[in-house]
N, C-alpha and C positions, 0 to 999 in steps of 0.2 A: 253624966249619962247619954247617952245620944238615941233615939231612934233614926232610923234609915228604913225609909222607902225605895220600892226599887231594889232592893239585897241582895235580889238574887239573879241579875243581870249583869252583862259582861259586865256594865263600870263599876255597879253595885258592889259585884264583891269584891274587887280591887279598893272600894271608899272603905267598905266596911274593914277590913286587914290593915290599912293606911291608918284609921281614926284609934284601931287599938296600938297599933302603935306608937302616936303620939300621946299614949297613955287614960288612953279614954274606955267607960266602957262601954259596951254596945248591944243595944237590941235591935235585930233585921225583921223586918217585915214581909212576911213571904204571903200569897194569896194561895195555895195549893188548897185541893180537898181534902174537907174536912174529916175523909177516912184516910188521910195518906199523914205516915208519919215525918216528923222535920226532920232536916239533918242533926245532927250528933252536936252539942255547946260544949264551948271551952269557959276557961274562968272567967274571962271578961267579953266574951260574947251570947246573947240567949233568942231564942227565935220566936216572934208571935206569929201566930195568924190575924190575916185581917187583910180588907181592901182601903185602896184610898177614898173609895167611894159609898166608905159604910163609917157614920160617923163615930158611932159606937168602937168599931173594929180601932179607929185612929183614937178615939180619948181612952180605951186601955191599954192601947198600946203608949202612951204618952205617960201613963204615970208612974210618975218618979225621974222621968225624964229631965234634962236642964237643954235640951237644945233637940232639932230636929234636922236633917238631912235629905231632903224631900227631892227624888231621883226619876221617880215615875214617867216615863214616857213613852209615844208609840212612832214608827217614822212609817207606818201603813196603817190604815184602818180594817179593823175585822170586825162584823157584826155588829153591835151595840157596842165595841171598841172605836168610837171616834176621837177625834181630835178634840171635839168641845167636849167631848165628857174624861175623856184622861185628862188633858192640859188645865183646861180653865177648870171646871165641875172639880176634879179631884185638887187641885192646888188649894180653890177655894175650902174643898171639906179640910185641908190639911192647916190652913189656916186658923180656922174656927174651932177646931180641936186644939191647937196649941194657946189660941186668946182661952178657952175655956180651962184648959187643962194649967196654966200657967205657963207654959214655956215660951220664953221671951226669944231663944237665938233660932234661926232660920237659917239654911244655907240651901239657896234653889239652882238645882240644874235647868239651863235654858238651852237655846240653842246659839251658833253664829250666825248672823243674816237675820234674825229677828230684830224689828222694827215696826215703827209705824207702819200703816199701808202697804204692809207686804202683799207681796200677787201671792203667793201661795197661801193655803189654809192650814198649813203646819207651820208655818209661821205667824201666821196669825192668830194663831190660840195659841202660840210661845209669847208673844207679845202682852196676849190678856192677862197671860197666868202672872208677868212679871210686873206687871200696872197692879194686880191683884197685891201681892208680895211688899211691891212698896208703898203700897197704900196702907196695908196692916198694921202698921203702931209697931212689926215686932222691929226685932235687930235682925237687920237682913242684911246676906251679901249674896248677887245673884254671880254665875260663871255661866258664859257660853263655849265654849267646846267648839274647837272645826274637825272635823273627821280625825275620831280617836281609832288609834290601834293599837293591839297587842294581842297577846294570846286570846283566843276565842273570837276575838272580832270578828262582823258580818260585811268586811269589806275587802281588807286584804287578805284573810283567808280564806274567802270566794274567790277572788282571782287565783289565788295559789290551787287549791281547789280543781280548780277550772284545768289549769296550765300540767296537771299532772295527767291530762288523759286528750285534752282539747289540743290541737295542730296551730287554734290560732286562738287570742284574746281580741275581745272584739271590744273596742270604742266606739259609741255611740255618738254621732254628730260631729262638729268639727273637733273636740277634745282640746280646746285653747283655755279653758277655764280654770284658774288656779287655785290650787289648793294647799293650804297650810298643816301635814298632819301634825296632830301631837299625840305621845305615847297616852295608852292610861295609867302607867305612874304616875307621870305628872299629871295629869287631873287628877288621880285620887291624891295624890302628898297635896295638891291647893285647896280640896275641900278638907281634909283632914285640918292643916295648920290653918285654917280660915275660921274655927272653928273661935281660939281662944286670942285670935287676933282686933285686938279693938279697931287698929289701922284698917281693916277689911270688913266694919260695918256699915253699911249703908252704901256698898259702893256694886258696881258691875265690870266684871273683868272680863274681856275674850281671852278664851284661853287656846294658843294658836303655837305651832311647833314652828320652829327658825327655817325650815325650806318652804320655799316656794314650788310648788309642782304643779306639773300639767297631768291628765289621768295618765298620756303614752309613755311621761316620765317615770311613774310611779311605777306601771307598767314593766319596766325596763330594770326599774332597781328591783324589784322583785323576779324575773329573770337570771338576770345576776347573782343575785344571796343565794336565789335555788340551784341555779347551775342548769338551766332548762332553755333551750333555743326554741323560742314559738315566734310566731309572725303577729304582730299588732295591725289588725283590719279595721279599719275607719265606715264605719256602716252608717248611712244617712237617718236623720232622725225621720222621716218620713216612711222611709220600710221599717 
């Protein structure tokens, strides 16, 4: 029985399906309004309403569970949803609830590039969350995905939508930084299979695709697949 936080997100939906395919029972945590009904449930999947910043919600969500997959994260701050609150405080709350509920197994979502003394606050808070997981005393596994693509993603589909109406696609700066995009299905399978893997306990994995591409190459691939002709324009970072 697995509690999955961040279950309604782009990655969360794929992870829930992959965990069920591995034969587990899933409890999906959603943060919606108390007045809104949650989606329908099936035989091996149910919903529970709650926030990772609310200890009581987490304790209730973890009742009867054997493991937790913690996926909650943000790439931009809005109001009180800051990197520190969501990444650091949210992870600490999940760890505390797991310890008090007797849940020993945790699989944690971090991000590629997370490291000590990182420049961005995003990576700084992701590193602090990783350190908390590693020192929790639980049976942990940490995954650091690269750029994740798939149906409903916020990157490839952003440019795909732009290419429908815009004659140009922008690249900010030189566009020489290399990325290793990874499919959401691969990421989801990694999380699901780690649950039963003793070899994955106390391990940190980078999740990357095989191809190393810069942004112009990714856009060229996108245009080739969609059979569109657009001009790729480099925009100086200063502008």
